[in-house]
C-alpha positions in Angstrom: -14.6 34.7 39.3 -11.5 37.8 28.0 -10.1 38.6 23.3 -9.1 36.2 20.7 -9.8 36.0 17.0 -11.7 38.9 15.8 -14.7 38.2 13.7 -16.6 35.7 16.0 -19.4 37.3 18.0 -19.8 34.2 20.2 -17.7 31.4 21.5 -17.9 28.4 19.2 -19.4 25.1 20.3 -17.0 22.7 21.9 -16.8 20.6 18.8 -15.1 23.4 16.9 -11.6 25.0 16.7 -10.0 24.4 20.1 -10.4 20.6 20.0 -9.6 20.1 16.4 -6.5 22.2 16.8 -5.3 20.0 19.7 -6.0 16.9 17.7 -4.1 18.2 14.7 -1.2 19.3 16.9 -0.9 15.9 18.6 -1.6 13.7 15.6 -0.7 15.4 12.3 2.2 13.8 10.4 5.3 15.7 9.5 5.6 17.6 6.2 6.0 15.5 3.1 8.8 15.8 0.6 9.1 19.3 -0.7 6.6 20.7 1.8 7.1 23.4 4.3 6.1 22.5 7.8 3.3 24.7 9.0 3.6 25.8 12.6 0.8 24.7 14.8 -1.0 26.8 17.4 1.2 27.8 20.2 0.9 25.6 23.3 -0.9 27.5 26.1 1.4 28.7 28.8 0.5 28.8 32.5 -0.4 32.5 32.4 -1.4 32.9 28.7 -4.8 34.5 29.6 -3.1 37.4 31.3 -1.8 38.6 27.9 -5.4 39.8 27.3 -6.0 43.3 28.7 -9.6 42.9 29.7 -8.9 39.7 31.6 -5.8 41.2 33.2 -7.9 44.1 34.6 -10.5 41.6 35.8 -7.9 39.4 37.5 -6.2 42.3 39.3 -9.5 43.5 40.6 -10.5 40.1 41.8 -7.1 39.6 43.5 -7.9 42.5 45.8 -11.5 41.6 46.3 -10.8 37.9 46.9 -8.3 38.8 49.7 -11.1 40.8 51.4 -13.6 38.0 50.8 -11.3 35.5 52.6 -10.7 37.9 55.5 -14.4 38.3 55.9 -15.0 34.5 55.7 -12.5 33.8 58.4 -13.7 36.7 60.6 -17.4 35.8 60.1 -16.9 32.2 61.1 -14.8 33.1 64.1 -17.3 35.8 65.2 -20.3 33.4 65.0 -18.4 30.7 66.9 -17.2 33.2 69.6 -20.8 34.5 70.1 -22.5 31.1 70.2 -19.8 28.5 70.9 -21.6 26.3 68.4 -20.4 24.6 65.2 -24.1 24.3 64.2 -24.4 28.1 64.3 -21.4 28.3 62.0 -23.1 25.8 59.7 -26.3 27.8 59.7 -24.5 31.0 58.8 -22.8 29.2 55.9 -26.2 27.6 54.9 -28.0 31.0 54.9 -25.3 32.4 52.6 -25.8 29.7 50.1 -29.6 29.1 50.5 -30.5 31.6 47.8 -28.3 29.7 45.4 -30.3 26.6 46.1 -33.7 28.3 45.8 -33.0 30.7 42.9 -29.8 29.6 41.3 -31.3 28.5 38.0 -33.1 31.8 37.6 -29.7 33.5 38.0 -28.5 31.5 35.0 -31.5 32.5 32.9 -30.8 36.2 33.7 -27.1 35.8 32.9 -27.9 34.4 29.5 -30.2 37.3 28.7 -28.3 40.3 30.0 -25.1 42.3 29.4 -22.7 40.4 31.7 -20.3 43.3 32.4 -23.2 45.6 33.6 -24.7 42.8 35.6 -21.4 42.1 37.4 -21.1 45.8 38.2 -24.4 45.6 40.1 -23.7 42.4 41.9 -20.2 43.4 43.0 -21.5 46.7 44.4 -24.2 44.9 46.5 -21.6 42.4 47.8 -19.3 45.3 48.9 -22.2 47.0 50.7 -22.9 43.9 52.8 -19.3 43.9 54.0 -19.6 47.6 55.0 -22.9 47.0 56.8 -21.4 44.1 58.8 -18.3 46.3 59.6 -20.5 49.1 60.9 -22.5 46.7 63.2 -19.4 45.0 64.6 -17.3 48.1 65.1 -20.2 49.8 66.9 -20.6 46.8 69.3 -24.2 46.2 68.2 -23.6 43.0 66.2 -25.7 39.9 67.1 -25.8 36.5 65.4 -29.1 37.4 63.8 -27.4 40.3 62.0 -24.8 38.0 60.7 -27.5 35.5 59.5 -29.4 38.3 57.7 -26.4 39.8 55.9 -25.2 36.3 54.9 -28.5 35.8 53.3 -28.4 39.1 51.4 -24.9 38.2 50.2 -26.2 34.9 49.0 -28.9 36.7 47.0 -26.3 38.8 45.2 -24.3 35.6 44.6 -27.2 34.0 42.7 -26.6 36.5 39.9 -22.9 37.0 40.4 -21.7 33.4 40.1 -23.1 32.3 36.8 -22.4 35.8 35.3 -18.8 35.8 36.5 -18.3 32.2 35.3 -19.6 32.8 31.8 -18.0 36.3 31.5 -14.7 34.5 31.4 -15.3 33.2 27.8 -16.3 36.7 26.7 -13.0 38.1 28.0 -10.6 35.5 26.7 -12.3 33.7 23.9 -12.8 30.0 23.4 -9.1 29.0 23.1 -8.3 30.2 26.6 -11.3 29.1 28.7 -9.4 26.3 30.5 -6.5 28.5 31.2 -8.6 31.4 32.5 -10.8 29.2 34.7 -7.6 27.7 36.2 -6.1 31.2 36.8 -9.4 32.4 38.4 -9.1 29.6 40.9 -5.4 30.3 41.4 -6.3 34.0 42.0 -9.0 33.1 44.5 -6.7 30.6 46.3 -3.7 32.9 46.3 -5.8 35.4 48.2 -6.5 32.6 50.6 -2.8 32.6 51.4 -3.0 36.2 52.5 -6.5 36.7 53.7 -6.7 34.1 56.5 -3.3 35.1 57.8 -4.1 38.8 57.9 -7.5 38.1 59.3 -6.1 35.9 62.1 -3.7 38.7 63.2 -6.4 41.4 62.8 -9.0 39.5 64.8 -6.5 38.9 67.6 -5.2 42.5 67.6 -8.3 44.8 66.8 -11.3 42.5 66.3 -13.4 41.2 63.4 -14.9 44.5 62.4 -11.8 45.8 60.7 -11.7 42.6 58.5 -15.3 43.3 57.4 -14.4 46.9 56.6 -11.5 45.9 54.5 -13.7 43.5 52.6 -16.3 46.1 51.9 -13.7 48.6 50.5 -11.9 45.9 48.5 -14.8 45.8 46.0 -13.7 49.2 44.7 -10.9 47.3 42.7 -13.1 45.0 40.6 -15.6 47.8 40.0 -12.8 49.9 38.7 -11.5 47.1 36.5 -15.0 46.6 34.9 -15.2 50.3 34.1 -11.8 50.3 32.4 -12.4 47.4 30.1 -12.5 47.9 26.4 -15.9 46.6 25.4 -15.0 46.4 21.7 -12.5 43.6 22.6 -15.0 41.4 24.3 -16.2 38.1 22.6 -19.8 39.0 23.4 -21.9 35.8 23.2 -25.3 35.9 21.6 -27.9 36.6 24.2 -30.7 34.2 24.7 -34.0 35.8 23.7 -36.6 36.3 26.4 -39.2 33.5 26.1 -41.2 31.1 28.3 -39.8 27.8 29.4 -36.1 28.7 29.4 -35.5 27.2 32.8 -37.0 23.9 31.8 -35.1 24.1 28.5 -31.8 24.3 30.5 -32.7 21.4 32.7 -33.7 19.2 29.7 -30.4 20.2 28.0 -28.3 19.0 30.9 -30.4 15.9 31.4 -29.9 14.9 27.8 -26.1 15.2 27.9 -24.3 12.7 30.2 -21.0 14.7 29.8 -22.8 17.5 31.7 -25.1 15.6 34.0 -22.7 13.3 35.8 -20.0 15.8 36.5 -22.7 18.1 38.0 -24.0 15.2 40.1 -20.4 14.6 41.4 -19.9 18.3 42.0 -23.1 18.5 43.9 -22.3 15.6 46.4 -18.7 16.7 46.9 -19.7 20.4 47.3 -22.6 19.5 49.7 -20.7 17.1 52.0 -17.0 17.5 51.3 -16.3 21.2 51.4 -17.5 22.1 54.9 -14.1 23.3 56.1 -15.4 26.3 58.1 -17.2 23.8 60.3 -14.5 21.2 60.6 -11.5 23.5 61.0 -13.1 25.7 63.6 -14.1 22.6 65.6 -10.6 21.0 65.2 -8.9 24.2 66.2 -11.1 24.8 69.3 -12.1 21.4 70.5 -9.3 19.0 69.3 -6.2 21.2 69.5 -7.4 23.9 71.9 -5.9 26.7 69.9 -7.1 30.2 68.8 -7.9 32.2 65.7 -4.2 32.3 64.6 -4.1 28.5 64.3 -7.4 28.5 62.4 -5.9 31.1 60.0 -2.8 28.9 59.6 -4.8 25.8 58.7 -6.7 27.8 56.0 -3.4 29.2 54.7 -1.8 25.7 54.4 -4.8 24.5 52.5 -4.6 27.5 50.2 -0.9 26.7 49.4 -2.1 23.3 48.1 -5.0 25.0 46.3 -2.8 27.4 44.5 -0.5 24.6 43.4 -3.5 22.6 42.1 -4.9 25.6 40.2 -1.5 26.4 38.6 -1.0 22.8 37.5 -4.4 22.8 36.0 -3.6 26.0 34.1 -0.8 24.1 32.3 -3.1 21.3 31.1 -4.5 21.6 27.6 -7.4 19.3 28.3 -9.9 18.6 31.1 -10.3 14.8 31.4 -13.3 13.2 33.1 -11.1 10.5 34.7 -8.8 13.2 36.2 -11.9 14.8 37.7 -13.2 11.5 39.2 -9.7 10.5 40.4 -9.1 13.9 42.1 -12.5 13.7 43.9 -11.6 10.2 45.1 -8.2 11.3 46.5 -9.8 14.4 48.0 -12.1 12.2 50.0 -9.4 9.8 51.0 -7.2 12.6 52.3 -10.0 14.1 54.3 -10.5 10.7 56.0 -6.8 10.6 56.7 -6.9 14.1 58.2 -9.9 13.1 60.4 -8.0 10.3 62.1 -4.6 12.2 62.3 -3.2 11.6 65.9 -1.2 14.9 66.0 -1.7 18.6 65.0 1.3 18.7 62.7 0.2 15.7 60.7 -3.3 17.2 60.5 -1.8 20.5 59.3 0.5 18.8 56.8 -2.5 17.1 55.1 -4.2 20.5 54.5 -1.9 21.2 51.4 -2.6 18.0 49.5 -6.3 18.3 50.4 -6.1 21.7 48.7 -4.4 20.3 45.7 -6.9 17.6 45.1 -9.9 19.9 45.9 -8.8 22.5 43.3 -7.8 19.9 40.7 -11.3 18.4 41.0 -13.1 21.8 40.9 -11.2 23.3 38.0 -11.4 20.2 35.9 -15.1 19.8 36.4 -15.7 23.5 35.8 -13.7 23.7 32.6 -15.2 20.4 31.3 -18.7 21.6 31.8 -18.1 25.0 30.2 -16.4 23.5 27.2 -19.2 20.9 26.7 -22.0 23.5 26.8 -23.6 25.4 24.0 -22.8 29.1 24.4 -26.5 29.9 24.4 -27.0 27.5 27.3 -23.8 28.2 29.2 -25.3 30.6 31.7 -28.0 28.1 32.7 -25.6 25.2 32.7 -23.2 27.0 35.0 -26.0 28.3 37.2 -27.0 24.6 37.8 -23.3 23.7 38.3 -22.9 26.5 41.0 -26.3 25.7 42.5 -25.4 22.2 43.3 -21.8 23.0 44.2 -22.5 25.8 46.7 -26.3 25.7 46.9 -26.0 22.2 48.5 -24.4 23.9 51.5 -27.7 24.7 53.2 -28.3 21.0 53.3 -24.7 19.8 54.0 -23.7 22.6 56.4 -26.3 22.0 59.1 -26.0 18.2 58.7 -22.2 18.2 59.0 -22.5 20.8 61.8 -24.9 18.6 63.8 -22.7 15.5 63.2 -19.6 17.5 64.4 -21.4 18.8 67.5 -23.0 15.4 68.4 -20.2 12.9 67.6 -17.1 15.1 67.5 -14.9 16.9 65.0 -13.2 13.7 63.8 -16.4 11.9 63.0 -17.7 14.9 61.1 -14.6 15.3 59.0 -14.5 11.5 58.4 -18.1 11.4 57.2 -17.5 14.2 54.6 -14.5 12.4 53.2 -16.3 9.1 53.0 -19.2 10.5 51.1 -16.9 12.3 48.7 -14.8 9.2 48.0 -17.9 7.0 47.6 -19.6 9.2 45.0 -16.4 9.7 43.1 -16.1 5.9 42.6 -19.8 5.6 41.6 -19.7 8.5 39.1 -16.3 7.4 37.7 -17.8 3.9 36.9 -20.9 5.4 35.4 -18.8 7.7 33.1 -16.6 4.8 32.1 -19.6 2.7 31.2 -21.1 5.5 29.2 -17.8 5.7 27.3 -17.9 1.9 26.5 -15.2 1.1 29.1 -15.0 -1.5 31.9 -12.7 -1.7 34.9 -10.1 -4.4 34.8 -8.0 -5.5 37.8 -4.8 -7.4 37.1 -2.6 -8.3 40.1 0.2 -9.8 38.1 3.7 -8.4 38.6 4.8 -6.0 35.8 1.2 -5.2 34.7 -1.0 -2.2 35.4 -3.1 -3.4 38.3 -6.1 -1.2 37.6 -7.1 0.1 34.2 -10.1 0.8 32.0 -10.5 -1.3 28.8 -13.2 -1.2 26.1 -16.1 -3.6 26.5 -15.7 -6.7 24.4 -11.9 -6.8 24.7 -10.8 -10.4 24.1 -10.3 -12.4 27.3 -7.1 -13.7 25.7 -5.7 -10.2 25.9 -5.6 -10.5 29.7 -3.3 -13.6 29.5 -1.3 -12.7 26.4 1.6 -11.3 28.3 2.9 -7.8 29.0 2.8 -6.7 25.4 -0.9 -7.3 25.1 -1.6 -5.6 28.4 0.3 -2.6 27.2 -1.8 -2.4 24.1 -5.0 -2.5 26.1 -3.7 0.1 28.5 -2.9 2.4 25.6 -6.4 1.9 24.2 -8.0 2.8 27.4 -5.6 5.7 28.1 -5.5 7.3 24.6 -8.9 6.4 23.3 -12.3 6.8 24.8 -11.1 7.0 28.4 -10.5 10.6 27.6 -14.1 11.4 28.1 -13.4 15.1 28.5 -12.5 15.6 24.9 -14.7 12.7 23.6 -17.8 14.2 25.2 -17.0 17.7 24.0 -17.6 16.5 20.4 -21.1 15.4 21.1 -22.4 18.7 22.4 -24.7 20.3 19.8 -23.6 23.4 18.0 -25.3 26.8 18.8 
């Protein structure tokens, strides 16, 4: 879900070239008398990673497969809801799919750090395709029961344990360190673009011929990424040094994350938001059926509208040169607030209109957190770090899914959606304040006209600065905005080298 400069066998630590190049580009003075201006590195464009052949093959294969994945996701949720009539059953299906990530996710990261990532992806993508074909055969033959869906969701989750950290870290091998942020953003845009097509096609297909054909398309769609992996030029990959097989690698990864606040707190935030804020299969099926009394086509429409916002958020992230911690926390806060607004929306059209901004904020948060964590990780540890990231993001679903499903069934769709947004907004505020404090900043509120009402300033800033007029306020604001408030780049410099 990869070439750059030739001689490096592994991606450099975050404190190396990419950041120093950005600093030089932004801060270097002009040429002196008699000197020739040296051109700086080219500013990344929105689609710069696609210039790399291996990544282009990967992206094309994933575009096809992602469309099938979204079709199966919509069809699976609707199939379970139609069989059982229960939001809790939909939550259990989602929970079973992500339970293996919660139980074994860290081991997947250890294996990803040890193995050839391209070969490992070929295996995991093959297994995922076969689960789609098996579900298609059961559904089209009329033999499908909810227990079959549960079992195949669990098998798919087992494959995902290896696929997620391997796919995440394979990005750096395809594109090199300079393009990680751009490639991560384009991966998200790819996935969410498929969300524009998949749910719409699935809604029509379910209504016309049933869920089985959506499952069949998903199974066959994995031919595309498998072909892309086979056609890659292995000599152009930035193959990272593999971690040697040894005891204690799992504990080593946990200690590494625990000792780096720039990794720990984003992962904590991702865990809470992923567990309680991203339960859209539960909420959207319940709103469609219980609140608005509509069918599968409306459910697909709501997912498509959210995908429009998600694609926009991912493409905007692809244009950014940095991944700032304050942007991550702010996006998570707005994501939760928008969910709460949707929960109390009095009409269908207002509810539907809020799906796009929810998608924008959700993807902005996810991409910023993902890129920040990858860039702040030692390449030898990146598989384990990303496995922990994915474990808390999607592995928390076995906890959050049934809880949110029960709340939705017991108290109604509006209360379920509202509770998810409230938890997301609350943890965003808490983690944002912790990260600010770790960066030596404090929150300052100034309600005077013409001043920035809320800003972060360094601890120990003179109290006189608050009353010294607009000019002093502007200076403090610049300090907070251009200095240590940019914890994304600041934290990257403290990650140890490989």
